[in-house]
Structure formats: C-alpha cells, structure tokens
C-alpha positions as CSV (number, residue, x, y, z in Angstrom):
1,M,-159.0,48.3,-235.6
2,D,-157.1,49.4,-238.7
3,L,-153.7,48.2,-239.8
4,I,-151.9,51.4,-238.8
5,T,-153.2,51.2,-235.2
6,A,-152.4,47.5,-234.9
7,C,-148.8,48.1,-236.2
8,T,-148.3,51.0,-233.9
9,I,-149.4,48.9,-230.9
10,F,-147.1,46.1,-232.0
11,V,-144.1,48.4,-232.3
12,L,-144.7,50.0,-228.9
13,A,-145.1,46.6,-227.3
14,V,-141.8,45.5,-228.8
15,F,-140.0,48.6,-227.4
16,V,-141.6,48.2,-223.9
17,G,-140.9,44.5,-223.8
18,F,-137.3,45.1,-224.7
19,E,-136.9,47.8,-222.1
20,I,-138.4,45.6,-219.4
21,I,-136.4,42.5,-220.2
22,T,-133.1,44.4,-220.3
23,K,-133.7,45.8,-216.8
24,V,-134.1,42.3,-215.2
25,P,-130.9,41.2,-213.3
26,P,-129.2,38.0,-214.6
27,T,-130.0,36.1,-211.4
28,L,-133.7,36.5,-212.0
29,H,-133.7,36.1,-215.8
30,T,-133.9,32.3,-216.0
31,P,-136.7,31.8,-213.4
32,L,-138.7,34.7,-214.9
33,M,-138.4,33.4,-218.4
34,S,-139.1,29.8,-217.6
35,G,-142.2,30.9,-215.7
36,S,-143.4,33.2,-218.4
37,N,-142.9,30.6,-221.1
38,A,-145.8,28.7,-219.6
39,I,-148.0,31.6,-220.7
40,S,-147.4,30.4,-224.3
41,G,-150.0,27.8,-223.6
42,I,-152.5,30.6,-224.0
43,T,-151.1,31.1,-227.5
44,L,-151.7,27.5,-228.3
45,V,-155.4,27.9,-227.4
46,G,-155.7,31.1,-229.4
47,A,-154.0,29.6,-232.4
48,L,-156.4,26.6,-232.4
49,M,-159.4,29.0,-232.3
50,A,-158.0,31.3,-235.1
51,G,-157.9,28.7,-237.8
52,T,-160.4,30.1,-240.3
53,G,-159.5,30.3,-244.0
54,F,-156.2,29.5,-245.5
55,W,-154.1,32.4,-244.0
56,G,-155.7,31.9,-240.6
57,S,-154.9,28.2,-240.7
58,L,-151.3,28.9,-241.8
59,F,-150.6,31.5,-239.1
60,G,-152.4,29.3,-236.6
61,L,-150.1,26.4,-237.5
62,L,-147.0,28.7,-237.2
63,A,-148.3,30.0,-233.8
64,I,-148.8,26.4,-232.6
65,I,-145.3,25.4,-233.6
66,F,-143.6,28.4,-232.0
67,A,-145.6,28.3,-228.8
68,T,-145.0,24.5,-228.5
69,V,-141.2,25.1,-228.8
70,N,-141.5,27.9,-226.2
71,V,-143.5,25.8,-223.7
72,V,-141.2,22.8,-224.1
73,G,-138.1,25.0,-223.8
74,G,-139.4,26.7,-220.7
75,F,-140.1,23.3,-219.1
76,L,-136.6,22.1,-219.9
77,V,-134.9,25.2,-218.6
78,T,-137.0,25.0,-215.4
79,H,-136.2,21.3,-215.0
80,R,-132.5,22.0,-215.5
81,M,-132.6,25.0,-213.1
82,L,-134.3,22.9,-210.3
83,A,-131.8,20.0,-210.8
84,M,-129.0,22.4,-209.8
85,F,-130.5,22.5,-206.3
86,K,-130.6,18.8,-205.7
87,K,-127.9,17.2,-203.6
C-alpha cells in the first residue's frame, strides 16, 4: 500500500469517526467511550509486535503510552460511572 492510499484511508476514517461520535446522544457517550477504550488493549499488542528498527520501536513506544493512558482512563470512567448507581 503506497503512502497516498494510506493517507487517504486515514483521512476518511477521521471524518467517518467524527461523524459517528457527534451523532451519539450525551446519555450514551460515557458508556460507549468507556467500553470502546478497552479496545485499546489491541493497540498495546500491536505496538509490542511492531517494534522493528529505530522508528518502529519509537512509534511502538508512543502507541504503548497512548493506549495505556486510554485503557486506564476508560477503566476509571467506567468505575466512576458505576459508582453513581450504588446506594
């Protein structure tokens, strides 16, 4: 896959993702986002496998950092949301 095709797919994915997220009602946003943050665990596995060469290792490290923040943040948001339902 050449660079132009990859960039085109990325830009289209950004636009589609933005349109989908803006259509979600506010009452569903927190559960939807906290559940989908768990998917970042897949990013962690991919980042660990992508570590070949200097740039691969650097981008893999950045992906691990960002995905870890996303997973932990999703867990904390879910924990806080579930605590609101306790008596």
